[in-house]
Backbone and ligand atoms as CSV (ligand in chain L), in Angstrom:
chain,resi,resn,atom,element,x,y,z
A,1,MET,N,N,16.822,-2.043,9.052
A,1,MET,CA,C,15.962,-3.071,8.489
A,1,MET,C,C,14.506,-2.740,8.737
A,2,ARG,N,N,13.772,-2.676,7.665
A,2,ARG,CA,C,12.385,-2.295,7.787
A,2,ARG,C,C,11.498,-3.531,7.746
A,3,SER,N,N,10.480,-3.532,8.542
A,3,SER,CA,C,9.562,-4.659,8.461
A,3,SER,C,C,8.270,-4.200,7.815
A,4,TYR,N,N,7.827,-4.962,6.845
A,4,TYR,CA,C,6.619,-4.617,6.127
A,4,TYR,C,C,5.470,-5.436,6.688
A,5,THR,N,N,4.711,-4.806,7.516
A,5,THR,CA,C,3.611,-5.515,8.149
A,5,THR,C,C,2.306,-4.839,7.809
A,6,PRO,N,N,1.384,-5.573,7.242
A,6,PRO,CA,C,0.083,-4.980,6.976
A,6,PRO,C,C,-0.772,-4.954,8.240
A,7,THR,N,N,-1.516,-3.889,8.393
A,7,THR,CA,C,-2.442,-3.845,9.512
A,7,THR,C,C,-3.855,-4.188,9.046
A,8,VAL,N,N,-4.150,-3.840,7.784
A,8,VAL,CA,C,-5.462,-4.141,7.233
A,8,VAL,C,C,-5.283,-4.633,5.800
A,9,ILE,N,N,-5.962,-5.684,5.453
A,9,ILE,CA,C,-5.994,-6.137,4.064
A,9,ILE,C,C,-7.450,-6.172,3.630
A,10,ARG,N,N,-7.789,-5.316,2.665
A,10,ARG,CA,C,-9.169,-5.276,2.186
A,10,ARG,C,C,-9.258,-6.026,0.875
A,11,ARG,N,N,-10.101,-7.002,0.838
A,11,ARG,CA,C,-10.231,-7.807,-0.373
A,11,ARG,C,C,-11.694,-8.017,-0.724
A,12,SER,N,N,-12.556,-7.178,-0.159
A,12,SER,CA,C,-13.983,-7.368,-0.404
A,12,SER,C,C,-14.356,-7.019,-1.843
A,13,ASP,N,N,-13.597,-6.119,-2.459
A,13,ASP,CA,C,-13.861,-5.784,-3.852
A,13,ASP,C,C,-13.036,-6.708,-4.746
A,14,PRO,N,N,-13.695,-7.508,-5.570
A,14,PRO,CA,C,-12.935,-8.442,-6.413
A,14,PRO,C,C,-12.057,-7.752,-7.435
A,15,ALA,N,N,-12.254,-6.460,-7.625
A,15,ALA,CA,C,-11.470,-5.749,-8.628
A,15,ALA,C,C,-10.287,-5.006,-8.029
A,16,ARG,N,N,-10.081,-5.164,-6.729
A,16,ARG,CA,C,-8.909,-4.532,-6.129
A,16,ARG,C,C,-8.561,-5.145,-4.787
A,17,VAL,N,N,-7.307,-4.941,-4.421
A,17,VAL,CA,C,-6.818,-5.399,-3.129
A,17,VAL,C,C,-6.122,-4.205,-2.493
A,18,GLU,N,N,-6.506,-3.930,-1.273
A,18,GLU,CA,C,-5.973,-2.759,-0.607
A,18,GLU,C,C,-5.248,-3.194,0.658
A,19,ILE,N,N,-4.039,-2.736,0.806
A,19,ILE,CA,C,-3.261,-3.100,1.995
A,19,ILE,C,C,-2.849,-1.836,2.725
A,20,GLU,N,N,-3.147,-1.829,3.995
A,20,GLU,CA,C,-2.735,-0.731,4.849
A,20,GLU,C,C,-1.556,-1.225,5.671
A,21,TRP,N,N,-0.470,-0.492,5.634
A,21,TRP,CA,C,0.756,-0.934,6.296
A,21,TRP,C,C,0.880,-0.311,7.679
A,22,SER,N,N,1.750,-0.938,8.452
A,22,SER,CA,C,1.888,-0.494,9.838
A,22,SER,C,C,2.457,0.915,9.940
A,23,ASP,N,N,3.099,1.396,8.883
A,23,ASP,CA,C,3.612,2.763,8.939
A,23,ASP,C,C,2.608,3.774,8.403
A,24,GLY,N,N,1.391,3.301,8.098
A,24,GLY,CA,C,0.342,4.217,7.680
A,24,GLY,C,C,0.158,4.318,6.181
A,25,ALA,N,N,1.100,3.810,5.422
A,25,ALA,CA,C,0.974,3.849,3.968
A,25,ALA,C,C,-0.122,2.889,3.521
A,26,VAL,N,N,-0.723,3.203,2.387
A,26,VAL,CA,C,-1.752,2.342,1.832
A,26,VAL,C,C,-1.378,2.005,0.395
A,27,SER,N,N,-1.413,0.742,0.076
A,27,SER,CA,C,-1.128,0.301,-1.281
A,27,SER,C,C,-2.370,-0.336,-1.864
A,28,VAL,N,N,-2.720,0.108,-3.067
A,28,VAL,CA,C,-3.890,-0.449,-3.732
A,28,VAL,C,C,-3.439,-1.120,-5.024
A,29,TYR,N,N,-3.815,-2.356,-5.189
A,29,TYR,CA,C,-3.439,-3.125,-6.367
A,29,TYR,C,C,-4.696,-3.581,-7.093
A,30,THR,N,N,-4.596,-3.627,-8.402
A,30,THR,CA,C,-5.649,-4.319,-9.137
A,30,THR,C,C,-5.208,-5.772,-9.278
A,31,PRO,N,N,-6.168,-6.688,-9.420
A,31,PRO,CA,C,-5.794,-8.080,-9.626
A,31,PRO,C,C,-4.866,-8.245,-10.832
A,32,ALA,N,N,-5.068,-7.441,-11.859
A,32,ALA,CA,C,-4.201,-7.544,-13.033
A,32,ALA,C,C,-2.762,-7.195,-12.673
A,33,GLU,N,N,-2.586,-6.198,-11.831
A,33,GLU,CA,C,-1.233,-5.835,-11.407
A,33,GLU,C,C,-0.593,-6.967,-10.611
A,34,LEU,N,N,-1.389,-7.532,-9.716
A,34,LEU,CA,C,-0.868,-8.626,-8.905
A,34,LEU,C,C,-0.550,-9.847,-9.768
A,35,ARG,N,N,-1.404,-10.084,-10.724
A,35,ARG,CA,C,-1.179,-11.210,-11.628
A,35,ARG,C,C,0.118,-10.994,-12.393
A,36,GLY,N,N,0.351,-9.779,-12.797
A,36,GLY,CA,C,1.582,-9.461,-13.525
A,36,GLY,C,C,2.820,-9.549,-12.652
A,37,LEU,N,N,2.628,-9.416,-11.336
A,37,LEU,CA,C,3.751,-9.508,-10.408
A,37,LEU,C,C,3.975,-10.930,-9.917
A,38,CYS,N,N,3.110,-11.825,-10.319
A,38,CYS,CA,C,3.120,-13.172,-9.737
A,38,CYS,C,C,4.520,-13.789,-9.758
A,39,PRO,N,N,4.988,-14.165,-8.576
A,39,PRO,CA,C,6.356,-14.685,-8.478
A,39,PRO,C,C,6.443,-16.206,-8.532
A,40,CYS,N,N,5.371,-16.877,-8.901
A,40,CYS,CA,C,5.387,-18.335,-8.807
A,40,CYS,C,C,6.208,-18.963,-9.934
A,41,ALA,N,N,6.468,-20.239,-9.789
A,41,ALA,CA,C,7.350,-20.940,-10.726
A,41,ALA,C,C,6.780,-21.008,-12.136
A,42,GLN,N,N,5.462,-20.873,-12.239
A,42,GLN,CA,C,4.875,-20.871,-13.580
A,42,GLN,C,C,5.070,-19.544,-14.293
A,43,CYS,N,N,5.250,-18.506,-13.493
A,43,CYS,CA,C,5.334,-17.162,-14.075
A,43,CYS,C,C,6.772,-16.648,-14.150
A,44,VAL,N,N,7.640,-17.196,-13.323
A,44,VAL,CA,C,9.034,-16.772,-13.324
A,44,VAL,C,C,9.910,-18.023,-13.391
A,45,ASP,N,N,10.833,-18.026,-14.332
A,45,ASP,CA,C,11.731,-19.159,-14.464
A,45,ASP,C,C,12.663,-19.218,-13.252
A,46,GLU,N,N,12.604,-20.326,-12.554
A,46,GLU,CA,C,13.351,-20.409,-11.303
A,46,GLU,C,C,14.855,-20.346,-11.505
A,47,ILE,N,N,15.310,-20.845,-12.621
A,47,ILE,CA,C,16.755,-20.876,-12.865
A,47,ILE,C,C,17.255,-19.488,-13.238
A,48,SER,N,N,16.611,-18.910,-14.249
A,48,SER,CA,C,17.125,-17.652,-14.764
A,48,SER,C,C,16.536,-16.445,-14.058
A,49,GLY,N,N,15.413,-16.671,-13.368
A,49,GLY,CA,C,14.756,-15.553,-12.722
A,49,GLY,C,C,13.987,-14.679,-13.691
A,50,ARG,N,N,13.908,-15.128,-14.921
A,50,ARG,CA,C,13.185,-14.324,-15.911
A,50,ARG,C,C,11.693,-14.591,-15.869
A,51,ARG,N,N,10.958,-13.510,-16.015
A,51,ARG,CA,C,9.501,-13.641,-16.021
A,51,ARG,C,C,9.042,-14.274,-17.320
A,52,THR,N,N,8.238,-15.316,-17.183
A,52,THR,CA,C,7.788,-16.004,-18.383
A,52,THR,C,C,6.350,-15.658,-18.743
A,53,ASN,N,N,5.636,-15.047,-17.815
A,53,ASN,CA,C,4.321,-14.558,-18.220
A,53,ASN,C,C,4.454,-13.085,-18.588
A,54,ASP,N,N,3.652,-12.659,-19.470
A,54,ASP,CA,C,3.745,-11.285,-19.935
A,54,ASP,C,C,2.682,-10.449,-19.242
A,55,PRO,N,N,3.111,-9.536,-18.373
A,55,PRO,CA,C,2.119,-8.720,-17.659
A,55,PRO,C,C,1.190,-7.976,-18.606
A,56,ALA,N,N,1.688,-7.673,-19.792
A,56,ALA,CA,C,0.874,-6.931,-20.756
A,56,ALA,C,C,-0.270,-7.782,-21.303
A,57,SER,N,N,-0.134,-9.102,-21.167
A,57,SER,CA,C,-1.179,-9.971,-21.700
A,57,SER,C,C,-2.264,-10.260,-20.675
A,58,VAL,N,N,-2.085,-9.716,-19.466
A,58,VAL,CA,C,-3.084,-9.943,-18.428
A,58,VAL,C,C,-4.290,-9.058,-18.694
A,59,PRO,N,N,-5.474,-9.625,-18.736
A,59,PRO,CA,C,-6.658,-8.785,-18.938
A,59,PRO,C,C,-6.841,-7.822,-17.774
A,60,SER,N,N,-7.131,-6.571,-18.084
A,60,SER,CA,C,-7.175,-5.562,-17.033
A,60,SER,C,C,-8.398,-5.724,-16.141
A,61,ASP,N,N,-9.371,-6.510,-16.619
A,61,ASP,CA,C,-10.561,-6.681,-15.800
A,61,ASP,C,C,-10.516,-7.980,-14.979
A,62,LEU,N,N,-9.308,-8.480,-14.786
A,62,LEU,CA,C,-9.138,-9.684,-13.982
A,62,LEU,C,C,-9.701,-9.462,-12.572
A,63,ARG,N,N,-10.219,-10.535,-11.995
A,63,ARG,CA,C,-10.772,-10.442,-10.637
A,63,ARG,C,C,-9.981,-11.351,-9.708
A,64,GLN,N,N,-10.047,-11.021,-8.433
A,64,GLN,CA,C,-9.434,-11.911,-7.450
A,64,GLN,C,C,-10.506,-12.438,-6.519
A,65,SER,N,N,-10.230,-13.596,-5.940
A,65,SER,CA,C,-11.119,-14.148,-4.934
A,65,SER,C,C,-10.296,-15.048,-4.018
A,66,ASP,N,N,-10.910,-15.421,-2.932
A,66,ASP,CA,C,-10.275,-16.381,-2.036
A,66,ASP,C,C,-8.919,-15.900,-1.528
A,67,LEU,N,N,-8.796,-14.601,-1.312
A,67,LEU,CA,C,-7.533,-14.082,-0.796
A,67,LEU,C,C,-7.352,-14.540,0.645
A,68,HIS,N,N,-6.186,-15.072,0.924
A,68,HIS,CA,C,-5.943,-15.571,2.271
A,68,HIS,C,C,-4.478,-15.419,2.647
A,69,MET,N,N,-4.236,-15.470,3.945
A,69,MET,CA,C,-2.881,-15.339,4.459
A,69,MET,C,C,-2.120,-16.653,4.300
A,70,ILE,N,N,-0.834,-16.514,4.036
A,70,ILE,CA,C,0.079,-17.652,4.099
A,70,ILE,C,C,0.951,-17.387,5.323
A,71,GLY,N,N,0.786,-18.187,6.354
A,71,GLY,CA,C,1.500,-17.896,7.590
A,71,GLY,C,C,1.223,-16.467,7.999
A,72,ASN,N,N,2.269,-15.748,8.371
A,72,ASN,CA,C,2.055,-14.337,8.671
A,72,ASN,C,C,2.987,-13.476,7.845
A,73,TYR,N,N,3.387,-13.993,6.709
A,73,TYR,CA,C,4.373,-13.265,5.921
A,73,TYR,C,C,3.928,-13.018,4.489
A,74,ALA,N,N,2.799,-13.572,4.087
A,74,ALA,CA,C,2.424,-13.468,2.679
A,74,ALA,C,C,0.920,-13.648,2.505
A,75,ILE,N,N,0.459,-13.310,1.309
A,75,ILE,CA,C,-0.925,-13.606,0.943
A,75,ILE,C,C,-0.931,-14.388,-0.359
A,76,SER,N,N,-2.041,-15.052,-0.572
A,76,SER,CA,C,-2.241,-15.754,-1.824
A,76,SER,C,C,-3.687,-15.544,-2.238
A,77,MET,N,N,-3.973,-15.699,-3.506
A,77,MET,CA,C,-5.346,-15.511,-3.963
A,77,MET,C,C,-5.552,-16.277,-5.254
A,78,ARG,N,N,-6.810,-16.355,-5.635
A,78,ARG,CA,C,-7.159,-16.997,-6.893
A,78,ARG,C,C,-7.601,-15.919,-7.869
A,79,PHE,N,N,-7.085,-15.986,-9.078
A,79,PHE,CA,C,-7.483,-15.026,-10.103
A,79,PHE,C,C,-8.572,-15.620,-10.978
A,80,SER,N,N,-9.300,-14.720,-11.609
A,80,SER,CA,C,-10.424,-15.192,-12.410
A,80,SER,C,C,-9.971,-15.940,-13.662
A,81,ASP,N,N,-8.671,-15.917,-13.976
A,81,ASP,CA,C,-8.189,-16.740,-15.082
A,81,ASP,C,C,-7.791,-18.138,-14.611
A,82,GLY,N,N,-8.030,-18.394,-13.307
A,82,GLY,CA,C,-7.766,-19.720,-12.790
A,82,GLY,C,C,-6.424,-19.860,-12.089
A,83,HIS,N,N,-5.560,-18.867,-12.264
A,83,HIS,CA,C,-4.230,-18.940,-11.665
A,83,HIS,C,C,-4.314,-18.696,-10.161
A,84,HIS,N,N,-3.609,-19.516,-9.386
A,84,HIS,CA,C,-3.721,-19.348,-7.937
A,84,HIS,C,C,-2.472,-19.795,-7.198
A,85,THR,N,N,-1.368,-19.929,-7.893
A,85,THR,CA,C,-0.181,-20.473,-7.234
A,85,THR,C,C,0.792,-19.406,-6.751
A,86,GLY,N,N,0.441,-18.152,-6.970
A,86,GLY,CA,C,1.349,-17.099,-6.555
A,86,GLY,C,C,1.295,-16.856,-5.057
A,87,ILE,N,N,2.461,-16.711,-4.449
A,87,ILE,CA,C,2.530,-16.334,-3.039
A,87,ILE,C,C,3.250,-14.992,-2.973
A,88,TYR,N,N,2.538,-14.013,-2.462
A,88,TYR,CA,C,3.048,-12.645,-2.450
A,88,TYR,C,C,3.481,-12.293,-1.035
A,89,THR,N,N,4.773,-12.241,-0.828
A,89,THR,CA,C,5.246,-11.849,0.499
A,89,THR,C,C,5.039,-10.350,0.683
A,90,PHE,N,N,4.955,-9.946,1.923
A,90,PHE,CA,C,4.649,-8.531,2.185
A,90,PHE,C,C,5.739,-7.585,1.692
A,91,PRO,N,N,7.025,-7.915,1.925
A,91,PRO,CA,C,8.048,-7.010,1.372
A,91,PRO,C,C,7.961,-6.904,-0.143
A,92,TYR,N,N,7.644,-8.023,-0.796
A,92,TYR,CA,C,7.517,-8.021,-2.255
A,92,TYR,C,C,6.374,-7.112,-2.686
A,93,LEU,N,N,5.249,-7.227,-1.970
A,93,LEU,CA,C,4.100,-6.388,-2.303
A,93,LEU,C,C,4.423,-4.918,-2.082
A,94,ARG,N,N,5.067,-4.663,-0.966
A,94,ARG,CA,C,5.351,-3.275,-0.636
A,94,ARG,C,C,6.303,-2.654,-1.649
A,95,GLU,N,N,7.315,-3.420,-2.010
A,95,GLU,CA,C,8.302,-2.884,-2.938
A,95,GLU,C,C,7.748,-2.719,-4.346
A,96,ASN,N,N,6.727,-3.481,-4.654
A,96,ASN,CA,C,6.131,-3.397,-5.988
A,96,ASN,C,C,4.795,-2.676,-5.991
A,97,ALA,N,N,4.529,-1.962,-4.936
A,97,ALA,CA,C,3.272,-1.239,-4.854
A,97,ALA,C,C,3.181,-0.218,-5.971
A,98,PRO,N,N,1.996,-0.077,-6.554
A,98,PRO,CA,C,1.827,0.835,-7.680
A,98,PRO,C,C,1.825,2.307,-7.279
A,99,GLU,N,N,1.884,2.588,-6.002
A,99,GLU,CA,C,1.787,3.974,-5.519
A,99,GLU,C,C,3.104,4.718,-5.692
A,100,LYS,N,N,3.618,4.728,-6.909
A,100,LYS,CA,C,4.903,5.373,-7.133
A,100,LYS,C,C,4.768,6.882,-7.267
A,101,ARG,N,N,3.551,7.338,-7.177
A,101,ARG,CA,C,3.336,8.788,-7.300
A,101,ARG,C,C,3.673,9.449,-5.984
A,102,ASP,N,N,4.877,9.225,-5.543
A,102,ASP,CA,C,5.267,9.710,-4.228
A,102,ASP,C,C,5.509,11.208,-4.241
A,103,PRO,N,N,5.188,11.848,-3.165
A,103,PRO,CA,C,5.385,13.288,-3.060
A,103,PRO,C,C,6.799,13.631,-2.620
A,104,ALA,N,N,7.664,12.660,-2.544
A,104,ALA,CA,C,9.000,12.876,-1.992
A,104,ALA,C,C,9.835,13.828,-2.843
A,105,GLY,N,N,9.482,13.945,-4.111
A,105,GLY,CA,C,10.284,14.739,-5.026
A,105,GLY,C,C,10.342,16.216,-4.681
A,106,GLY,N,N,9.245,16.912,-4.849
A,106,GLY,CA,C,9.260,18.353,-4.616
A,106,GLY,C,C,8.702,18.694,-3.258
A,107,SER,N,N,9.350,19.591,-2.597
A,107,SER,CA,C,8.807,20.007,-1.314
A,107,SER,C,C,7.944,21.242,-1.523
A,108,PRO,N,N,6.657,21.081,-1.358
A,108,PRO,CA,C,5.726,22.158,-1.667
A,108,PRO,C,C,5.600,23.187,-0.546
A,109,SER,N,N,6.202,22.883,0.574
A,109,SER,CA,C,5.869,23.674,1.754
A,109,SER,C,C,6.563,25.023,1.792
A,110,SER,N,N,5.794,26.027,1.553
A,110,SER,CA,C,6.252,27.376,1.818
A,110,SER,C,C,5.384,27.956,2.916
A,111,GLU,N,N,4.624,27.082,3.489
A,111,GLU,CA,C,3.777,27.410,4.635
A,111,GLU,C,C,3.607,28.897,4.873
A,112,ALA,N,N,2.856,29.526,3.991
A,112,ALA,CA,C,2.653,30.952,4.133
A,112,ALA,C,C,1.987,31.263,5.469
A,113,GLY,N,N,2.565,32.188,6.154
A,113,GLY,CA,C,1.928,32.598,7.402
A,113,GLY,C,C,2.152,31.624,8.526
A,114,ARG,N,N,3.395,31.371,8.789
A,114,ARG,CA,C,3.690,30.566,9.947
A,114,ARG,C,C,3.517,31.479,11.145
A,115,ALA,N,N,2.443,31.306,11.850
A,115,ALA,CA,C,2.054,32.253,12.885
A,115,ALA,C,C,3.192,32.536,13.861
A,116,ALA,N,N,3.624,33.740,13.848
A,116,ALA,CA,C,4.671,34.121,14.791
A,116,ALA,C,C,4.103,34.071,16.202
A,117,PRO,N,N,4.783,33.371,17.053
A,117,PRO,CA,C,4.217,33.084,18.386
A,117,PRO,C,C,3.915,34.349,19.180
A,118,ASP,N,N,4.925,35.110,19.535
A,118,ASP,CA,C,4.560,36.332,20.245
A,118,ASP,C,C,5.225,37.531,19.620
A,119,SER,N,N,4.355,38.380,19.126
A,119,SER,CA,C,4.857,39.618,18.573
A,119,SER,C,C,4.327,40.765,19.424
A,120,GLY,N,N,4.910,40.870,20.558
A,120,GLY,CA,C,4.495,41.989,21.416
A,120,GLY,C,C,3.369,41.625,22.346
A,121,GLY,N,N,2.301,42.409,22.255
A,121,GLY,CA,C,1.220,42.267,23.230
A,121,GLY,C,C,0.413,41.013,23.030
A,122,ARG,N,N,0.459,40.134,23.926
A,122,ARG,CA,C,-0.315,38.913,23.813
A,122,ARG,C,C,-1.656,39.081,24.516
A,123,ALA,N,N,-2.646,38.463,23.933
A,123,ALA,CA,C,-3.958,38.499,24.568
A,123,ALA,C,C,-3.879,37.758,25.890
A,124,SER,N,N,-4.592,38.242,26.848
A,124,SER,CA,C,-4.513,37.656,28.171
A,124,SER,C,C,-4.924,36.196,28.108
A,125,PRO,N,N,-4.039,35.317,28.580
A,125,PRO,CA,C,-4.251,33.883,28.423
A,125,PRO,C,C,-5.429,33.339,29.249
A,126,GLY,N,N,-5.709,33.949,30.360
A,126,GLY,CA,C,-6.726,33.345,31.216
A,126,GLY,C,C,-8.071,34.020,31.063
A,127,ALA,N,N,-8.354,34.466,29.847
A,127,ALA,CA,C,-9.553,35.259,29.647
A,127,ALA,C,C,-10.822,34.503,30.047
A,128,GLY,N,N,-10.914,33.279,29.575
A,128,GLY,CA,C,-12.170,32.597,29.788
A,128,GLY,C,C,-12.172,31.663,30.988
A,129,ARG,N,N,-11.332,31.906,31.894
A,129,ARG,CA,C,-11.245,30.997,33.028
A,129,ARG,C,C,-12.483,31.063,33.925
A,130,PRO,N,N,-12.948,29.940,34.332
A,130,PRO,CA,C,-14.075,29.967,35.271
A,130,PRO,C,C,-13.629,30.490,36.622
A,131,ALA,N,N,-14.425,31.277,37.194
A,131,ALA,CA,C,-14.076,31.855,38.489
A,131,ALA,C,C,-13.991,30.752,39.532
A,132,GLN,N,N,-12.905,30.812,40.259
A,132,GLN,CA,C,-12.664,29.761,41.231
A,132,GLN,C,C,-13.212,30.133,42.596
A,133,GLY,N,N,-13.882,29.231,43.194
A,133,GLY,CA,C,-14.294,29.394,44.571
A,133,GLY,C,C,-15.520,30.201,44.710
L,1,ZN,ZN,ZN,2.098,-17.326,-11.183
């Protein structure tokens, strides 16, 4: 079981929200992305679970303001279109982070020149030692 805990939430730029997670990952969202993810009852039908707002209709230049914590498990904010009822839990944010450009696919490491530790004559280790006494 993984816990999604943010260590830093940057919201000083109204055109983006940046979350730094406890495992070192960083997720950057635009307000439009967050608006499109909005899980509130106005945006998602509670019965069917179907999204009733169209993320494609969200203006890309949407701004956020008044971002604040809900308890210690979620954030909420006000969008420049007036919408402010969305509560974004941290696992939800993490799972929907736009950073899908993960490097997990191809392993690039052919680490050319992995320095072979000792190949015969090693340089004297105590070369630069200060004279004692
Ligand atoms: Zn909503």
